[in-house]
Each structure stands twice: as C-alpha cells, then as structure tokens.
TORGUVO-990859 format. One line per field, with one value per residue (C-alpha): residue number from 1; x, z, y. Coordinates in nm, 3 decimals, decimal comma. Example, Ala and Ser with C-alpha at 12.3 -4.5 7.8 and 13.67 -1.06 7.14 Angstrom:
2
num	1  2
px	1,230  1,367
pz	0,780  0,714
py	-0,450  -0,106
END
This chain:
359
num	1  2  3  4  5  6  7  8  9  10  11  12  13  14  15  16  17  18  19  20  21  22  23  24  25  26  27  28  29  30  31  32  33  34  35  36  37  38  39  40  41  42  43  44  45  46  47  48  49  50  51  52  53  54  55  56  57  58  59  60  61  62  63  64  65  66  67  68  69  70  71  72  73  74  75  76  77  78  79  80  81  82  83  84  85  86  87  88  89  90  91  92  93  94  95  96  97  98  99  100  101  102  103  104  105  106  107  108  109  110  111  112  113  114  115  116  117  118  119  120  121  122  123  124  125  126  127  128  129  130  131  132  133  134  135  136  137  138  139  140  141  142  143  144  145  146  147  148  149  150  151  152  153  154  155  156  157  158  159  160  161  162  163  164  165  166  167  168  169  170  171  172  173  174  175  176  177  178  179  180  181  182  183  184  185  186  187  188  189  190  191  192  193  194  195  196  197  198  199  200  201  202  203  204  205  206  207  208  209  210  211  212  213  214  215  216  217  218  219  220  221  222  223  224  225  226  227  228  229  230  231  232  233  234  235  236  237  238  239  240  241  242  243  244  245  246  247  248  249  250  251  252  253  254  255  256  257  258  259  260  261  262  263  264  265  266  267  268  269  270  271  272  273  274  275  276  277  278  279  280  281  282  283  284  285  286  287  288  289  290  291  292  293  294  295  296  297  298  299  300  301  302  303  304  305  306  307  308  309  310  311  312  313  314  315  316  317  318  319  320  321  322  323  324  325  326  327  328  329  330  331  332  333  334  335  336  337  338  339  340  341  342  343  344  345  346  347  348  349  350  351  352  353  354  355  356  357  358  359
px	-4,468  -4,621  -4,660  -5,013  -5,072  -4,984  -5,216  -5,495  -5,458  -5,746  -5,767  -5,484  -5,546  -5,302  -5,376  -5,219  -5,405  -5,132  -4,907  -4,853  -4,489  -4,557  -4,856  -4,643  -4,369  -4,622  -4,768  -4,450  -4,612  -4,865  -4,637  -4,438  -4,753  -4,872  -4,552  -4,600  -4,981  -5,082  -5,434  -5,513  -5,745  -5,576  -5,764  -5,630  -5,793  -5,700  -5,820  -5,992  -5,655  -5,498  -5,766  -5,730  -5,355  -5,353  -5,669  -5,583  -5,356  -5,480  -5,654  -5,673  -5,997  -5,976  -6,179  -6,203  -6,255  -6,267  -5,998  -6,101  -6,122  -6,390  -6,566  -6,855  -6,606  -6,469  -6,820  -6,883  -6,551  -6,631  -6,973  -6,815  -6,544  -6,751  -6,855  -6,498  -6,293  -5,926  -5,674  -5,387  -5,381  -5,058  -5,063  -4,845  -4,915  -4,801  -4,976  -5,253  -5,509  -5,433  -5,390  -5,739  -5,889  -5,703  -5,926  -6,226  -6,067  -6,130  -5,815  -5,659  -5,312  -5,223  -4,864  -4,711  -4,381  -4,107  -4,086  -3,844  -4,062  -4,394  -4,562  -4,848  -4,875  -4,876  -4,758  -5,078  -5,295  -5,108  -5,051  -4,704  -4,417  -4,142  -3,776  -3,601  -3,344  -3,171  -3,338  -3,521  -3,887  -3,987  -3,788  -3,969  -4,299  -4,165  -4,060  -4,430  -4,478  -4,152  -4,274  -4,565  -4,391  -4,197  -3,963  -3,772  -4,002  -3,758  -3,846  -3,985  -4,111  -4,421  -4,754  -4,831  -4,866  -5,246  -5,274  -5,294  -5,637  -5,625  -5,863  -5,651  -5,607  -5,235  -5,115  -4,869  -4,764  -4,434  -4,179  -3,917  -3,662  -3,647  -3,569  -3,834  -3,695  -3,958  -3,881  -4,082  -4,069  -4,165  -4,194  -4,465  -4,235  -4,060  -3,730  -3,694  -3,734  -3,447  -3,403  -3,586  -3,271  -3,109  -3,403  -3,372  -3,001  -3,056  -3,328  -3,116  -2,833  -3,065  -3,210  -2,862  -2,900  -3,159  -3,269  -3,402  -3,755  -3,849  -4,177  -4,271  -4,488  -4,620  -4,923  -5,164  -5,010  -4,933  -4,564  -4,543  -4,744  -4,514  -4,202  -4,346  -4,426  -4,066  -3,921  -4,185  -4,093  -3,743  -3,838  -4,129  -3,950  -4,062  -4,412  -4,580  -4,839  -4,806  -5,148  -5,311  -5,312  -5,510  -5,330  -5,375  -5,248  -4,948  -4,872  -4,892  -4,662  -4,397  -4,427  -4,375  -4,068  -3,713  -3,589  -3,721  -3,543  -3,705  -3,651  -3,774  -4,137  -4,400  -4,307  -3,967  -4,137  -4,392  -4,100  -3,933  -4,260  -4,250  -3,873  -3,809  -3,459  -3,462  -3,204  -3,306  -3,209  -3,154  -3,013  -3,284  -3,324  -3,079  -3,151  -3,088  -3,405  -3,645  -3,460  -3,533  -3,535  -3,229  -3,110  -2,821  -2,597  -2,816  -2,906  -2,733  -2,710  -2,577  -2,733  -2,409  -2,264  -2,577  -2,573  -2,209  -2,232  -2,574  -2,624  -2,259  -2,316  -2,095  -2,231  -2,187  -2,399  -2,704  -2,991  -3,117  -3,443  -3,303  -3,374  -3,171  -3,439  -3,263  -3,362  -3,010  -2,974  -3,094  -2,871  -2,575  -2,687  -2,530  -2,655  -2,325  -2,381  -2,731  -2,627  -2,354  -2,604  -2,850  -2,584  -2,465  -2,819  -2,898  -2,569  -2,603  -2,986  -2,949  -2,995  -2,821  -3,097  -3,402  -3,622  -3,713  -3,358  -3,327  -3,107
pz	-0,493  -0,238  0,122  0,216  0,443  0,155  -0,079  0,173  0,186  -0,016  0,080  0,174  0,275  0,277  0,505  0,416  0,409  0,331  0,235  -0,142  -0,139  0,110  -0,093  -0,405  -0,223  -0,051  -0,391  -0,453  -0,219  -0,485  -0,746  -0,461  -0,309  -0,648  -0,684  -0,355  -0,358  -0,726  -0,646  -0,352  -0,373  -0,274  -0,115  -0,001  0,267  0,191  0,179  -0,107  -0,201  -0,198  -0,427  -0,668  -0,685  -0,715  -0,914  -1,225  -1,057  -1,176  -0,960  -0,645  -0,465  -0,306  0,008  0,070  0,425  0,571  0,804  1,167  1,331  1,592  1,755  1,508  1,223  1,394  1,428  1,055  0,964  1,195  1,033  0,686  0,760  0,953  0,628  0,535  0,646  0,554  0,601  0,638  0,712  0,636  0,876  0,669  0,873  1,232  1,359  1,607  1,331  1,181  1,504  1,634  1,317  1,323  1,596  1,365  1,076  1,085  0,996  1,111  1,111  1,147  1,049  1,175  1,214  1,468  1,792  1,643  1,349  1,530  1,688  1,928  2,068  1,725  1,872  2,077  1,766  1,559  1,614  1,455  1,396  1,136  1,241  1,251  0,987  0,884  0,544  0,292  0,368  0,057  0,178  0,509  0,329  0,138  0,471  0,558  0,256  0,321  0,672  0,535  0,236  0,190  -0,050  -0,033  -0,138  -0,320  -0,522  -0,862  -0,971  -0,950  -1,122  -1,233  -1,608  -1,584  -1,338  -1,621  -1,788  -2,166  -2,197  -1,985  -2,168  -2,214  -2,003  -2,274  -2,620  -2,587  -2,860  -2,893  -2,996  -2,638  -2,292  -2,029  -1,679  -1,406  -1,085  -0,771  -0,565  -0,218  0,026  0,287  0,556  0,511  0,652  0,348  0,096  -0,117  -0,109  -0,382  -0,497  -0,562  -0,784  -0,974  -1,036  -1,137  -1,386  -1,545  -1,595  -1,738  -1,992  -2,121  -2,307  -2,579  -2,574  -2,218  -2,116  -1,749  -1,599  -1,249  -1,030  -0,680  -0,460  -0,422  -0,117  -0,147  -0,083  -0,375  -0,600  -0,518  -0,586  -0,917  -1,021  -0,960  -1,165  -1,439  -1,490  -1,594  -1,937  -2,157  -2,170  -1,811  -1,777  -1,436  -1,334  -0,965  -0,802  -1,137  -1,133  -0,978  -0,885  -1,221  -1,404  -1,172  -1,255  -1,626  -1,599  -1,410  -1,638  -1,945  -1,802  -1,894  -1,543  -1,207  -0,956  -0,614  -0,240  -0,016  -0,131  -0,300  -0,661  -0,604  -0,568  -0,844  -1,080  -0,984  -1,039  -1,400  -1,440  -1,464  -1,337  -1,019  -0,887  -0,521  -0,282  0,067  0,386  0,652  0,623  0,486  0,125  0,205  0,414  0,198  -0,121  -0,482  -0,471  -0,634  -0,765  -0,537  -0,825  -0,897  -0,539  -0,360  0,007  0,254  0,557  0,734  0,662  0,799  1,115  1,181  1,109  1,254  1,524  1,615  1,566  1,382  1,153  1,426  1,670  1,443  1,459  1,124  1,139  1,292  1,110  1,096  1,201  1,103  0,855  0,708  0,627  0,267  0,192  0,202  -0,135  -0,397  -0,741  -0,885  -0,725  -0,871  -1,220  -1,225  -1,146  -1,407  -1,677  -1,586  -1,607  -1,940  -2,086  -1,979  -1,996  -1,647  -1,759  -1,443  -1,213  -1,367  -1,073  -1,261  -1,242  -1,023  -0,717
py	-2,976  -2,743  -2,848  -2,970  -2,670  -2,438  -2,628  -2,574  -2,197  -2,059  -1,691  -1,452  -1,091  -0,798  -0,504  -0,170  0,163  0,419  0,596  0,609  0,498  0,221  0,103  0,076  -0,114  -0,339  -0,431  -0,634  -0,887  -0,982  -1,148  -1,304  -1,456  -1,579  -1,779  -1,964  -1,973  -1,988  -2,107  -1,879  -1,583  -1,256  -0,968  -0,632  -0,419  -0,059  0,302  0,483  0,635  0,290  0,153  0,445  0,390  0,011  -0,058  -0,253  -0,506  -0,842  -1,103  -0,892  -0,813  -0,468  -0,410  -0,036  0,088  0,437  0,564  0,524  0,866  0,797  0,502  0,520  0,468  0,159  0,020  0,065  -0,102  -0,393  -0,431  -0,424  -0,680  -0,933  -1,102  -1,198  -1,499  -1,541  -1,818  -1,571  -1,199  -1,012  -0,718  -0,487  -0,175  -0,137  0,174  0,246  0,312  -0,030  -0,225  -0,144  -0,294  -0,627  -0,782  -0,740  -0,930  -1,304  -1,497  -1,824  -1,666  -1,298  -1,224  -0,899  -0,718  -0,780  -0,582  -0,326  -0,226  -0,273  0,028  0,098  -0,253  -0,418  -0,751  -0,778  -0,788  -1,049  -1,420  -1,442  -1,200  -1,196  -1,178  -0,844  -0,749  -0,428  -0,420  -0,205  -0,136  -0,333  -0,634  -0,602  -0,644  -0,945  -1,098  -1,129  -1,356  -1,535  -1,622  -1,826  -1,982  -2,304  -2,122  -1,794  -1,511  -1,286  -0,980  -1,076  -0,735  -0,521  -0,574  -0,219  -0,264  -0,257  0,031  0,283  0,276  0,278  0,575  0,811  1,142  1,223  1,514  1,620  1,511  1,327  1,379  1,104  1,367  1,495  1,361  1,426  1,477  1,482  1,670  1,603  1,922  1,805  1,518  1,472  1,613  1,948  1,822  1,594  1,877  2,002  2,383  2,573  2,756  2,417  2,317  2,646  2,596  2,233  2,326  2,598  2,350  2,085  2,329  2,411  2,082  2,149  1,786  1,813  1,900  1,945  1,827  1,941  1,718  1,763  1,822  2,109  2,279  2,651  2,583  2,340  2,570  2,862  2,654  2,537  2,894  3,004  2,718  2,742  3,109  3,008  2,877  2,768  2,432  2,373  2,234  2,224  1,966  2,049  2,024  1,940  1,560  1,279  0,960  0,789  1,097  1,111  0,748  0,829  1,131  0,937  0,633  0,855  1,027  0,931  1,008  1,126  1,350  1,330  1,348  1,065  1,047  0,830  0,917  0,750  0,413  0,476  0,538  0,211  0,025  0,148  0,090  0,464  0,561  0,770  1,013  0,994  1,272  1,130  1,282  1,254  0,875  0,621  0,529  0,161  0,180  0,383  0,473  0,373  -0,006  -0,159  0,177  0,262  0,370  0,675  0,762  1,048  0,951  1,208  1,041  0,952  1,296  1,464  1,252  1,331  1,704  1,779  1,514  1,451  1,078  0,833  0,564  0,302  0,504  0,520  0,276  0,146  0,344  0,664  0,992  1,311  1,557  1,875  2,151  2,168  1,798  1,813  2,113  1,874  1,733  1,960  2,051  1,925  1,583  1,568  1,677  1,415  1,139  1,267  1,279  0,931  0,795  0,958  0,840  0,478  0,452  0,303  -0,057  -0,177  -0,057  -0,221  -0,334  -0,648  -0,780  -1,086  -1,147
END
C-alpha cells in the first residue's frame, strides 16, 4: 500500500538535456519511478537530441526545448514551460544551462543533487537535495527517485526495447555464422581516446580469427574519419559506419553487435541498455563512476595506475570524481589486456554482466 502522499502524486517530470551517455543512464529512472508511482504521468524535459535518442520509451511525454545560448532563448523556454505544472521535478542536470531554467518550471518539489555533485549554484534552484555517496552516475540518478519513494528505488533495467523503429533499414546484413565486434573510436574528450596504433594492432589480432567481423562506429569529426580510414584499409572484413549514422542507426548497430570495445563515451551505456557486453577502456576517470553499468568483469580500469604514475597521487589521495587529465593516461591500457577481455567475453557469452540482473 502506497503512502497517501505518493498516491496523490499525479505528474512527475525529469529534466535532463544531454549528453548521450547521461541520457541513457538517466532513462533508468523511468522503470524505477513506475514501480513507486504506477499511476503517475511521467514527462521528460530534454533537447532535440535527447528526444531522438529516447523516443519510443513507453508512457513518457517528451517536452523538447532548445538549448539556452542567449536571453531571447531563455524567454522562449519560459514561454513554452509556463503551461506545465508538476508535482515533482527531478533536476537531473546540475549545470548553469540547466539551473537557469529550473525557476521557470512549476513544481511543488524540486529534487536536486548534493553539494558535491551540484555545480553553478545548483542548490539555489532546488527545494531538496539528495545525500552524497561515492557511487556510479546511474545510481546517482536513481537516488533522485529514491528520495521521493517509500521503497528503495534500485535498478530494475532500462526501457529501450521500443527505441528502435520497426521500419529502420538495416545498416548491414548480419550473418549468424560470424561474431560482430563494434569498436567506438573516440570519446567526446581527446584525453579519453585510445591511441590509433593500439586500435590497429587490436583489429589485426581480432581478424586472425575468421569468425570475427569488425564494425567501426563514431562521429563525423575529421580525426575520427581519419582513424576509421586507417583501420578500414586493413581488411575488407572491417566495415566503417563512422560519421554515417544518425542516433537511431547508431542504436541499431550497437544492439546488433556481439560486443563493443569503447573508451569512456555514450556508446558504452547504449550497449548496456541493449544487454550488449562492453569492454570498457578507462584510465582518465574511474570505471566505478562512469563505466559500463554492472560490467566490471570486462572493464579495463587503469585509473589508479594513471593517477600514481602521472599525477603522483595514491588511491587514498584521489577524490571520487577526480580525473587524470593527462595525454598518456589511456596508453596504459594495453592491446594484450583488451584482447584478453574480448576473448573472455566471447568464450563465456558474458551472461554474468546482464544489466537486467537484480541486486
């Protein structure tokens, strides 16, 4: 039996505009909220990119707003949002661009992050804050729901099964005889990127096994295109979709893959949403903070090594959110380490790291 105040909650709103990985992780809020508030309407204020990525999730009303770059943009957002009234607003983004919008959203309660994770005066724009914990970013999002629930809001999965439209043209014809290994070539920040010569060596080793096929994914930047061209030239068994996909096509490619190799980037979390095993490459940030959710056995984490070698800091001297901002950090992850994780995953089918498994 739900508490009376929970029964009276009719409309909950999530606010998160970007980025792709954070949007995917934040979407875990939806099934968690539906457990505690089965009769409440759920809305999500997001960007056009967010709507493109998440469209298809059932029983969620997406409210698309433009990013605020000038005062005139803020006026238009205020005009757009004045028609909405929520019982609870989950302020899942703590940045200046988000904070300046919160005053224009009508809600009885506005739940935000603790003082450690909050930025740019976030605490001034919310009415309640969650408690701080050293936890994964996804668990931080779930803590927003936990704060307003009479039960523990644990991870119960994603809701991505309907995010792929049925009429989406396949990017390639998948043959069940082969294993399709997707490689994401770049993260949003250069310091998180694995060296190109490591990718070349990895691909050569993967193609020694005739059952493997390599799929390259990535954005449209010249750097990513150049990397893809180098790796594509190795073999006709390498197919590049770098810079050739929209968001829905990217989802499809990752969902069809048997395994993803990626640095700290959005595709990591897309793969987990579709239960695709991920070999995550982490050295700049700790994988326990932003790595593949519940997939520690496949993740290569050199964060502590990088901090000690490049920052002269021990594990005990590092704050939970501290990054190793150094161009040599990712070079600590070897091709041998990565191959070992790939072979382990393909051998075991990685059944132990399904994100749908319960606590």
